[in-house]
C-alpha angles and dihedrals in degrees: 000000000000118000110274116217115212115190123197104206142166129138091228124080122226096039094119100257097142094045090050091045094052094046091048091050093052093043091054093047091049088054088062100259129131109241134193127200130207123182113203095175090098094177106044097025094191095161091046091051090047091056093043090052088051091053092051092047091049091058091068099031122105093213131065118255126203120242130192125227105263128210122186125213119206123218116235118249094196119124096217110087093211094047090045092053092049091051093048090048089056091048091050093048090050090052092051092047090053087061093066109139095030118122092210136017116200115201122194112205129202123253090255141073100259131159091249091050091051090049091052093049092051090053095046125117088187130019116201114196115191109208125190116223092259135109087225087067092039089058090071089061101041145355118244130207103249091216104042101020090230119149109257099184147301121313137204104303094039088056090051091054091045090054090048090053090049093050091049092049092049091049091062094235106153118244129030132253116276107216118201123187109204115205101219138193093016114184131206087228125066089052094166092051090049091051095048092046090051092051093050092047092050089052092049097043094067093044100052101021117252136131123232123224132174112254133191127318122242095269128159091216092075090059094042093057096054097082089056094042091235132139130206089256089065091062134077107036128109093259096034116133089231134018130235106257107189142026087248089065091051090051089050090057089054089053089057094048091047090053093051091049092048092055090068093218118183122257098357110164123207107257122155084351093293094133103017103083117096102156123110120255094261093050090047093055091048090051090052 
């Protein structure tokens, strides 16, 4: 199996890219695959900090934690825009080449349209776009008529993905880019907003070519685990460093497994449930 590149991308910060990236990395490793990680948010470095926190926690933990292979990409300090882009392209290619032998490479992109982000999107086999249940986030995908609410056409981030697909097609690399929009931080409240968002996204999905999957609920546990570098898949077992404390946490684990299953990744084995769940979100929550 060739290395599959999974890009977490969205031009808006705060959508949950790094949290989704880290949980996806751990889920893939627990399924028995070798996984690489690249953080292209060179300023905030949330994924880098997540992994560093995990390393520090592991030093005092009595149980073994899984770690991905990490490659760092340096930003160019050159003044010339063209020279800077060439340098960053070289750095990115070196990082990808260092991932030889990995089954999957997960790339976390910044919430901005940078040269490195565009490179990552053009190299992606799958693009996962976490999207908060907000029309502020939706505006990056499409423009809406302010009077009728009808979709007028694609917006900034959709155009970035379209360009990435065009570059990939022109390069002759077989297979297209599978784009998945992940509805994130869904809440039980704001039911009308959720319904309207769903209708607009369904309309847009067929027009610009993405799939919709259910993401993570708006749960405090995701934020609480960051300082320790842990994910929900690290919790709950006999030798786990921490135990699941509520039914909400159990449901959150099902959300992660459901996401991995929905990505349709090649040769994912069921390990710790990472690839075993095939039920829809509603069925999953009932089972929990």
